[in-house]
C-alpha positions in Angstrom: -71.8 -40.0 -41.5 -73.3 -43.3 -42.6 -76.8 -41.6 -42.6 -75.2 -39.2 -45.5 -74.2 -42.1 -47.6 -77.3 -43.9 -47.3 -79.1 -40.4 -47.9 -76.4 -40.0 -51.3 -77.1 -43.6 -52.3 -80.8 -42.4 -53.6 -80.4 -42.1 -57.6 -82.9 -39.2 -57.5 -81.3 -37.2 -54.7 -77.9 -37.8 -56.3 -79.1 -36.6 -59.6 -80.8 -33.4 -57.9 -77.8 -32.8 -56.0 -75.2 -33.2 -58.8 -77.1 -31.0 -61.1 -77.6 -28.5 -58.4 -73.9 -28.2 -57.5 -72.8 -27.9 -61.2 -75.5 -25.0 -61.6 -74.4 -23.3 -58.7 -70.5 -23.6 -59.6 -71.0 -22.6 -63.1 -73.3 -19.7 -62.1 -70.3 -18.5 -59.9 -67.4 -19.3 -62.5 -68.9 -17.8 -65.7 -69.0 -14.3 -64.5 -65.2 -14.4 -63.5 -64.7 -15.8 -67.0 -66.6 -12.8 -68.7 -64.6 -10.3 -66.5 -61.3 -11.9 -67.4 -61.9 -12.2 -71.1 -63.2 -8.7 -71.4 -60.4 -7.2 -69.3 -58.1 -9.2 -71.7 -60.0 -8.4 -74.9 -60.1 -12.1 -75.8 -63.5 -11.3 -77.3 -65.1 -13.3 -80.4 -65.1 -10.8 -83.4 -68.2 -10.7 -85.5 -67.5 -12.2 -88.8 -69.3 -12.8 -92.2 -71.1 -16.0 -90.4 -71.6 -14.4 -87.3 -75.2 -13.9 -85.7 -73.9 -11.3 -83.5 -72.7 -7.7 -84.5 -70.6 -6.9 -81.6 -67.6 -8.3 -79.8 -68.8 -10.9 -77.3 -66.9 -13.0 -74.6 -66.2 -16.7 -75.6 -64.5 -19.5 -73.4 -68.1 -20.2 -71.6 -67.1 -24.0 -72.2 -64.4 -23.5 -69.6 -66.9 -22.7 -66.9 -69.2 -25.4 -67.8 -66.4 -27.9 -67.8 -65.0 -27.0 -64.5 -68.5 -27.2 -62.9 -69.2 -30.5 -64.6 -66.0 -32.0 -63.5 -65.9 -31.1 -60.0 -69.5 -32.0 -59.5 -69.0 -35.5 -61.0 -65.8 -36.3 -59.2 -67.0 -35.0 -55.9 -70.1 -36.8 -56.0 -68.6 -40.0 -57.6 -66.6 -40.3 -54.4 -69.6 -39.8 -52.1 -71.7 -42.1 -53.8 -69.1 -45.0 -53.3 -68.6 -46.0 -56.9 -67.3 -49.2 -57.5 -63.7 -49.2 -59.1 -64.9 -50.1 -62.7 -67.1 -47.1 -62.6 -64.2 -45.1 -61.1 -61.8 -46.1 -63.9 -64.7 -45.1 -66.3 -65.2 -41.7 -64.5 -61.4 -40.8 -64.6 -61.2 -41.8 -68.1 -64.1 -39.6 -69.2 -62.6 -36.6 -67.3 -59.2 -37.1 -68.8 -60.7 -37.3 -72.2 -62.6 -34.1 -71.9 -59.6 -32.4 -70.4 -58.2 -33.1 -73.9 -61.0 -31.6 -75.8 -61.4 -28.4 -73.5 -57.7 -27.4 -74.2 -58.2 -28.0 -77.6 -61.1 -25.8 -77.6 -59.6 -23.2 -75.8 -56.8 -22.8 -78.4 -59.1 -22.8 -81.0 -61.2 -20.3 -79.2 -58.3 -17.9 -78.9 -56.1 -18.4 -81.6 -57.8 -20.8 -84.1 -56.6 -24.4 -84.4 -56.1 -26.3 -87.8 -58.9 -28.8 -88.3 -56.7 -31.9 -88.6 -55.3 -31.1 -85.0 -58.9 -31.1 -83.7 -59.7 -34.1 -85.5 -56.7 -36.0 -83.9 -57.4 -34.6 -80.6 -61.0 -35.9 -80.7 -59.5 -39.3 -82.0 -57.4 -39.6 -78.8 -60.4 -38.8 -76.4 -62.4 -41.3 -78.4 -59.6 -44.0 -78.2 -58.9 -43.4 -74.3 -62.8 -44.4 -73.6 -62.9 -47.2 -76.0 -59.6 -48.9 -75.0 -59.3 -48.1 -71.5 -63.1 -49.0 -70.6 -64.4 -50.7 -73.4 -67.2 -48.5 -74.0 -68.2 -49.3 -77.5 -71.4 -50.2 -79.8 -71.7 -53.7 -80.1 -74.7 -54.3 -81.8 -77.3 -52.7 -84.3 -80.3 -54.9 -82.5 -81.7 -55.9 -86.0 -81.2 -52.6 -87.7 -80.5 -52.8 -91.3 -80.6 -56.6 -90.5 -77.3 -56.3 -88.6 -77.0 -57.9 -85.2 -73.6 -58.3 -83.2 -70.8 -56.5 -84.7 -67.2 -57.9 -84.9 -64.6 -56.3 -82.4 -62.8 -54.2 -85.0 -66.1 -52.8 -86.7 -67.3 -52.2 -83.4 -64.4 -50.1 -82.4 -64.3 -48.4 -85.8 -68.2 -47.4 -85.9 -67.8 -46.2 -82.1 -65.1 -44.1 -83.2 -67.3 -42.6 -86.1 -70.4 -42.1 -84.0 -68.2 -40.0 -81.5 -66.7 -37.8 -84.3 -69.9 -37.4 -85.9 -71.8 -36.1 -82.7 -69.1 -33.9 -81.5 -68.9 -32.0 -84.8 -72.7 -32.2 -85.3 -72.9 -30.0 -81.9 -70.2 -27.8 -83.1 -72.1 -27.1 -86.1 -75.4 -26.2 -84.4 -73.9 -23.8 -82.4 -74.7 -20.8 -84.4 -77.4 -18.8 -82.5 -77.9 -17.7 -78.8 -79.3 -20.9 -77.0 -79.7 -23.3 -79.6 -76.7 -25.8 -78.7 -77.4 -25.5 -74.9 -81.2 -26.3 -75.2 -80.8 -29.0 -77.6 -78.0 -30.3 -75.2 -80.3 -30.2 -72.0 -83.0 -32.1 -73.9 -80.6 -34.8 -75.1 -79.0 -35.3 -71.7 -82.4 -35.3 -70.0 -83.8 -38.0 -72.3 -80.6 -40.1 -71.6 -80.6 -39.3 -67.8 -84.0 -40.6 -67.3 -83.2 -44.1 -68.8 -80.1 -44.0 -66.5 -82.2 -43.0 -63.3 -84.8 -45.8 -63.9 -81.9 -48.3 -64.3 -80.0 -46.9 -61.1 -76.7 -46.2 -63.1 -75.2 -44.0 -60.6 -71.9 -42.8 -62.8 -74.4 -42.0 -65.7 -76.9 -40.5 -63.6 -74.2 -38.0 -62.3 -72.6 -37.4 -65.8 -76.4 -36.5 -67.1 -77.6 -34.4 -64.6 -74.3 -32.7 -63.9 -74.0 -31.7 -67.3 -77.6 -30.2 -67.4 -76.9 -28.2 -64.4 -73.5 -26.6 -65.8 -75.5 -25.9 -69.3 -78.5 -24.5 -67.3 -76.2 -21.9 -65.7 -74.5 -21.1 -69.1 -77.8 -20.4 -70.6 -78.6 -17.7 -68.4 -75.6 -15.8 -69.5 -76.0 -16.8 -73.2 -79.3 -15.5 -73.6 -78.6 -12.3 -71.6 -78.6 -9.0 -73.3 -76.0 -7.4 -71.2 -73.6 -10.2 -70.0 -73.8 -12.4 -73.0 -71.2 -15.3 -73.4 -70.8 -17.6 -76.0 -69.6 -21.5 -75.3 -67.2 -21.6 -77.8 -65.4 -24.8 -79.4 -64.4 -25.5 -75.8 -67.7 -26.1 -74.8 -69.6 -27.7 -78.2 -66.9 -30.1 -78.5 -66.9 -31.2 -74.7 -70.9 -31.2 -74.9 -70.6 -33.2 -77.9 -68.4 -35.8 -76.8 -70.2 -36.3 -73.5 -73.7 -36.7 -75.2 -71.9 -39.3 -77.5 -70.8 -41.3 -74.7 -74.2 -41.0 -73.0 -75.7 -42.3 -76.4 -73.3 -45.2 -76.5 -73.6 -46.2 -72.9 -77.5 -45.9 -73.3 -77.2 -48.7 -76.2 -74.8 -50.7 -74.1 -77.0 -50.6 -70.8 -80.0 -51.2 -72.8 -78.6 -54.6 -74.0 -77.4 -55.5 -70.4 -79.1 -58.3 -68.7 -78.8 -56.5 -65.6 -81.0 -53.3 -66.6 -84.2 -53.3 -65.0 -85.6 -51.1 -67.7 -85.1 -51.4 -71.5 -86.2 -50.0 -74.7 -87.2 -52.3 -77.4 -86.1 -49.7 -80.1 -82.7 -48.4 -78.8 -81.0 -47.4 -82.2 -84.2 -45.7 -83.0 -84.7 -43.8 -80.1 -81.0 -42.6 -80.2 -81.5 -41.2 -83.4 -84.6 -39.5 -82.6 -82.8 -37.7 -79.4 -80.0 -36.9 -81.7 -82.3 -35.8 -84.6 -81.6 -32.1 -85.2 -77.9 -32.0 -85.2 -77.7 -35.2 -87.2 -80.2 -34.0 -89.8 -79.0 -30.4 -89.9 -75.3 -31.8 -90.4 -76.7 -34.4 -93.3 -78.5 -31.4 -94.8 -75.4 -29.0 -94.9 -73.1 -31.9 -96.5 -75.6 -32.6 -99.2 -75.8 -28.7 -100.0 -72.2 -28.4 -100.1 -71.6 -31.7 -102.2 -74.2 -30.1 -104.7 -72.5 -27.2 -105.1 -69.0 -29.0 -105.1 -67.4 -27.3 -102.4 -65.7 -29.0 -99.3 -68.1 -30.4 -96.7 -66.2 -28.3 -94.1 -66.4 -25.0 -95.7 -68.4 -22.6 -93.5 -71.7 -21.0 -94.7 -75.1 -19.9 -93.6 -77.2 -22.7 -94.9 -77.9 -24.2 -91.6 -81.7 -24.4 -90.5 -81.1 -22.2 -87.7 -79.6 -19.4 -90.1 -82.6 -20.0 -92.5 -85.0 -19.1 -89.6 -83.2 -16.0 -88.6 -83.3 -15.0 -92.2 -87.2 -15.5 -92.2 -87.4 -13.0 -89.2 -87.4 -15.0 -86.2 -85.4 -13.9 -83.4 -82.5 -16.1 -81.9 -85.1 -17.4 -78.7 -88.0 -18.0 -81.2 -85.8 -20.4 -83.5 -84.2 -22.1 -80.6 -87.9 -22.9 -79.1 -89.2 -23.9 -82.2 -86.3 -26.3 -83.0 -86.5 -27.9 -79.4 -90.1 -28.3 -79.7 -89.7 -30.2 -83.2 -86.7 -32.3 -81.6 -89.2 -33.2 -78.5 -91.7 -34.3 -81.2 -89.4 -36.4 -83.0 -88.7 -38.3 -79.7 -92.2 -38.5 -79.0 -92.6 -40.1 -82.5 -89.8 -42.5 -81.8 -91.7 -43.8 -78.6 -95.1 -44.3 -80.4 -93.7 -46.2 -83.3 -91.8 -48.6 -80.9 -94.1 -51.8 -81.8 -93.3 -51.5 -85.5 -90.6 -53.3 -87.1 -87.2 -51.8 -86.6 -86.6 -50.9 -90.2 -90.0 -49.4 -90.6 -89.4 -47.2 -87.6 -86.0 -46.0 -89.1 -87.7 -45.0 -92.3 -90.9 -43.3 -90.7 -88.5 -41.4 -88.1 -85.9 -40.2 -90.8 -88.8 -39.2 -93.0 -91.1 -37.8 -90.5 -88.5 -36.1 -88.5 -87.2 -34.3 -91.9 -90.8 -33.4 -92.6 -91.2 -31.7 -89.3 -88.0 -29.6 -89.5 -88.9 -28.9 -93.2 -92.3 -27.6 -92.2 -90.5 -24.6 -90.2 -89.7 -23.1 -93.5 -93.5 -23.5 -94.5 -94.8 -22.0 -91.4 -92.5 -19.1 -91.9 -93.4 -18.4 -95.5 -96.9 -18.5 -94.6 -96.2 -16.0 -91.8 -94.2 -13.8 -94.4 -97.5 -13.6 -96.5 -99.8 -12.9 -93.6 -97.4 -9.8 -92.5 -96.9 -8.5 -96.1 -101.0 -8.9 -96.8 -101.3 -6.7 -93.5 -98.7 -4.3 -94.5 -100.5 -3.7 -97.8 -103.9 -3.5 -96.3 -102.6 -0.9 -93.7 -101.0 1.0 -96.4 -104.1 1.4 -98.7 -106.2 2.1 -95.6 -104.4 5.2 -95.2 -104.6 6.2 -98.9 -100.9 6.2 -99.3 -100.4 3.8 -101.9 -97.6 5.3 -104.1 -95.2 4.2 -106.7 -91.6 4.7 -105.9 -89.9 2.0 -108.1 -90.4 -0.3 -105.1 -92.9 -2.5 -103.9 -96.3 -1.0 -102.4 -95.6 -3.1 -99.4 -92.2 -1.2 -98.7 -92.6 -2.3 -94.9 -92.7 -6.1 -95.8 -89.0 -5.6 -95.7 -88.9 -6.5 -92.2 -89.9 -9.9 -92.8 -86.5 -10.7 -94.3 -84.2 -8.4 -92.0 -82.0 -10.3 -89.9 -78.3 -10.1 -88.6 -77.3 -11.7 -91.8 -78.9 -9.2 -94.3 -76.1 -6.7 -93.8 -76.1 -5.6 -97.6 -78.5 -3.2 -99.1 -81.9 -5.0 -100.3 -82.3 -5.1 -103.9 -85.9 -4.6 -103.5 -85.8 -1.3 -101.4 -82.9 0.0 -101.4 -82.6 0.1 -97.7 -80.0 -1.6 -95.6 -82.0 -4.0 -93.3 -79.3 -4.0 -90.6 -79.7 -0.1 -90.1 -83.0 -0.4 -88.3 -84.8 -3.3 -86.1 -87.9 -4.9 -87.2 -89.9 -3.1 -84.9 -88.9 0.5 -86.3 -89.1 -0.5 -90.1 -92.8 0.4 -90.4 -91.8 3.9 -89.0 -89.1 4.1 -91.3 -91.7 3.2 -94.5 -94.0 6.1 -93.2 -91.2 8.6 -92.8 -90.1 7.9 -96.5 -93.6 8.1 -97.6 -94.0 11.6 -95.9 -90.8 12.7 -97.3 -91.9 11.8 -100.7 -95.3 13.7 -100.4 -93.5 16.8 -99.0 -91.0 16.7 -101.9 -93.9 16.3 -104.4 -95.5 19.5 -102.8 -92.5 21.5 -103.0 -92.1 20.5 -106.6 -95.5 21.5 -107.3 -95.1 24.8 -105.6 -91.7 25.7 -107.5 -93.3 24.8 -111.0 -96.2 27.2 -110.2 -93.9 29.8 -109.2 -91.8 29.3 -112.3 -95.0 29.6 -114.6 -96.2 32.8 -112.7 -92.7 34.3 -113.4 -92.6 33.2 -116.7 -95.8 34.7 -117.5 -95.0 37.9 -115.8 -91.8 38.3 -117.9 -93.9 37.7 -121.1 -96.3 40.4 -120.3 
């Protein structure tokens, strides 16, 4: 048994085993949740903002939470954590239990925004006041150093609430929230590994294992499952907790590995949810709407409207998030406020470039469509654009109304079949034209015969 404890004291082995156990448990629990939700018809109904068109099981967050909590507690005991770390572990589990129950209620029968906000405040207060986990310094960012206690507490609460709701907002398409969460947790986890922080290593890699198992079903075509608010709120909370502990450990004198631009790297790691949330709030404020109104102005919604699939949009956004993190690492030797401006502007530019790349893709597809039609000698005038099949560019789950350009409902056909529909329509037009010519000729002959 002593050998086993020595074996588990290696942080790398602990990270692997914690992540593996969470993955295995979630992989066994989630199918049970899918079966239960389907049998009780506790499905997510597609609505105006939905990226799906059929009823889909939700409550994926329950499976992730159970797997994460069991792995965290079990290996926390086996690793022989000291009392301060055990108190942090129990406080963290208690706080996430509150959020998971709020999320379940919201997924099943909807929950008022003020009640969710109150639950988030209580969960945040548990770790701040019971374990003193908070942001204590800006490390020179904006000329601010150490924060007074009250300011530190208030700002930490603000960060928790912001990150929780940011991850809730990006949970709009298959795989996106889970993939971004894995990138974020892995970034923090590597830092904790280098500093041999056993508790935070377990938190990071157990969460990665649980999310990894969830993504297997979330991206499935036959056994699809959504994480729901029960998942997005818990994940957002745990990532905010890791981010604050990252800043706290980075300032600790006992740390063996530190980063000179901790706050900038934290912003880069959380760049996508934060920038997308800021962008949405600006759009809604400009339109004089509540910042909490639902709409389809998120970056991932726009990418879907431009013809990308859920997986393509997720992969593109994940790559850009990684590039922003690398950018923050490369700029670490600059003055911290210069880094802030550079990462914010360049990060925003990288996310904006996705739209430009898709506009170029649209033009290329439209040009190829026109050339193909002209080559076949079938360029006709039907009161629509010659490149009828370029409609496939804008087909998406969100375009469920009849197109003003083509008169065709883009949700009636998949992107791959729309060219065939265009050809069929051209053939029908040509057939109708021949029939009209034949009818006119018969009428003329009959008229001539009657005259004679």
